[in-house]
C-alpha positions in Angstrom: 65.7 26.3 14.4 67.3 27.9 17.4 64.2 27.0 19.5 64.3 23.3 18.3 68.0 23.0 19.2 67.3 24.5 22.6 64.5 21.9 23.3 66.7 19.0 22.1 69.5 20.2 24.4 67.2 20.4 27.4 65.7 16.9 26.7 69.2 15.4 26.4 70.3 17.1 29.6 67.3 15.9 31.5 67.7 12.3 30.2 71.4 12.3 31.2 70.6 13.8 34.6 67.9 11.2 35.2 70.2 8.4 34.2 73.0 9.6 36.6 70.5 9.9 39.5 69.0 6.5 38.7 72.4 4.8 38.7 72.9 6.0 42.2 69.6 4.5 43.5 69.0 0.9 44.7 65.6 -0.5 45.7 65.2 -3.4 48.0 62.5 -5.9 48.8 63.3 -7.7 52.1 62.0 -10.2 54.7 63.5 -11.5 57.9 63.1 -13.8 60.8 63.7 -11.8 63.9 64.7 -12.5 67.5 62.8 -10.0 69.6 63.1 -9.3 73.3 62.3 -6.9 76.1 64.9 -5.3 78.4 64.6 -3.3 81.5 63.7 -4.0 85.1 61.5 -6.8 86.4 59.2 -8.2 85.2 60.3 -7.2 81.7 63.7 -8.7 82.2 62.2 -12.0 83.1 60.6 -12.4 79.7 62.4 -14.7 77.2 63.3 -13.7 73.6 60.7 -14.7 70.9 61.0 -15.6 67.2 59.0 -13.1 65.0 59.3 -11.7 61.6 59.6 -8.4 59.6 59.2 -7.5 56.0 59.2 -4.4 53.8 60.9 -2.3 51.1 63.8 0.0 51.1 65.9 2.4 49.1 69.6 3.4 49.1 71.1 6.5 47.5 74.8 6.7 46.8 76.1 9.9 48.3 79.8 9.3 47.5 81.9 6.5 45.9 81.3 4.1 48.8 78.8 6.0 51.0 75.0 5.4 51.0 72.0 6.9 52.7 69.5 4.1 53.3 65.9 4.1 54.4 63.5 1.2 54.9 59.7 0.9 55.5 59.1 -2.2 57.6 56.3 -4.1 59.2 57.8 -5.5 62.3 56.4 -8.0 64.8 58.1 -7.7 68.2 57.6 -9.0 71.7 58.7 -11.7 74.1 57.4 -14.7 75.9 57.3 -16.1 79.5 56.7 -19.5 81.0 54.5 -20.5 83.9 52.3 -17.5 84.4 50.3 -18.5 87.5 46.6 -17.9 87.9 45.2 -18.5 91.4 41.5 -19.4 91.6 40.5 -20.3 95.1 43.0 -22.9 96.4 43.9 -24.0 92.9 46.9 -22.7 90.9 46.8 -22.8 87.1 49.8 -22.2 84.9 49.9 -20.6 81.5 52.6 -19.8 78.9 52.4 -16.1 78.1 53.4 -14.2 75.0 53.5 -10.5 74.4 52.9 -9.5 70.8 53.7 -6.0 69.5 53.3 -4.9 65.8 55.0 -1.8 64.5 55.4 0.2 61.2 59.1 1.0 61.4 61.3 3.5 59.5 65.1 3.0 60.0 67.4 5.5 58.4 71.1 4.6 58.2 74.4 6.0 56.8 76.2 3.0 55.2 79.7 2.4 54.0 80.4 -0.1 51.3 83.6 -2.0 50.4 84.5 -5.0 48.3 84.8 -5.7 44.5 82.5 -8.3 43.0 80.8 -9.1 46.3 80.0 -5.9 48.2 79.8 -5.5 52.0 78.1 -2.7 53.9 78.0 -1.7 57.5 75.6 1.0 58.6 74.4 2.9 61.6 71.6 5.4 62.2 68.2 5.8 64.0 64.7 4.5 63.6 61.2 5.7 64.4 58.2 3.3 64.8 54.5 3.4 65.4 52.6 0.6 67.1 49.6 -0.7 65.2 48.7 -3.8 67.2 49.2 -5.3 70.6 48.0 -8.4 72.5 48.9 -11.0 75.1 48.3 -14.7 74.4 48.1 -17.2 77.2 48.2 -21.0 76.5 47.4 -23.4 79.3 50.1 -25.9 80.5 47.6 -28.8 80.3 43.9 -29.2 79.7 42.0 -26.8 82.0 38.7 -27.0 80.2 37.5 -29.6 82.7 37.8 -26.9 85.3 35.7 -24.5 83.2 38.7 -22.4 82.2 39.9 -21.5 78.7 43.0 -23.2 77.4 43.8 -20.2 75.2 43.1 -16.6 76.0 44.0 -13.3 74.2 43.9 -9.9 75.8 44.6 -6.5 74.2 45.2 -3.3 76.1 47.0 -1.2 73.5 45.8 2.1 75.2 48.3 1.5 78.0 51.2 1.5 75.6 53.1 4.4 74.0 52.4 4.1 70.3 55.7 5.8 69.2 59.1 4.3 69.6 62.5 5.6 68.8 66.0 4.0 68.9 69.3 3.1 67.3 69.6 1.1 64.1 72.7 -0.8 62.9 73.4 -3.3 60.1 76.0 -5.5 58.4 75.0 -6.7 54.9 76.4 -8.7 52.0 75.3 -7.9 48.4 75.9 -10.8 45.9 75.5 -9.8 42.2 73.1 -12.0 40.2 73.3 -9.8 37.0 74.2 -6.2 36.1 71.2 -4.7 38.1 70.1 -7.4 40.5 71.8 -8.4 43.8 71.0 -10.9 46.5 71.0 -9.3 49.9 71.9 -11.1 53.1 72.5 -9.3 56.3 72.0 -8.7 60.0 70.0 -5.7 61.3 69.4 -4.6 64.9 66.8 -2.0 66.0 67.5 -1.2 69.6 64.6 0.7 71.3 65.4 3.7 73.6 61.9 4.7 74.7 59.6 3.2 77.3 56.8 1.1 75.7 54.4 1.6 78.6 52.6 4.9 79.4 52.8 4.2 83.2 56.2 2.7 84.0 56.9 4.0 87.5 57.1 0.5 88.9 59.4 -0.9 86.2 61.0 -0.1 82.8 60.4 -2.0 79.5 61.9 -1.4 76.1 62.1 -3.5 72.9 64.9 -4.9 70.8 64.7 -6.6 67.4 67.6 -8.6 65.8 66.8 -9.6 62.2 68.4 -12.0 59.7 67.6 -10.0 56.6 67.3 -11.6 53.1 66.0 -10.0 49.9 66.7 -8.5 46.5 68.4 -5.2 45.7 67.7 -3.7 42.3 69.8 -0.9 40.7 67.7 1.5 38.7 
């Protein structure tokens, strides 16, 4: 009898502990259009921002009454674009629109503070780490150059000249709108500001990446 009571007590304790921990965890499924850019010296500074996207999942753990530790696992497309890339062939000059595409698996970790009653607001700051999984340049001709024997669209990849790992600062401001007791609509802004050079050989100039995302998704309390 004593053994049975001990087992029942342990089961109840584990159940209550799991419930308490679960109430402090929120899972997220998110997607976002992003405005990505390069910054640094020329020619990186001459690139224009480009529209890209990111998507992924996340989890937040309530540390205190209004404090959360948040982590997300994202697939991010970054890069920038430039107009009028000139190609000289003999005495002729051909112009192309260029676009640099960089794809990363990104892990931002933030400390977040929450306030509000029915609708909750969070601001957060932290760091992120990222790993580049794909890179290419795309060039589109300004006009039809096929009559000159040139391609109107060209793609070039030289990922080996890039540093695969990136690291930077991550910041966010988000709104959580309750849909029911456990489900919330998430709308926010998140910025991942890169601090490391993206090129292995950058003696001539510097180039780093930035990604500003308009995040939307669902947050689920478990």
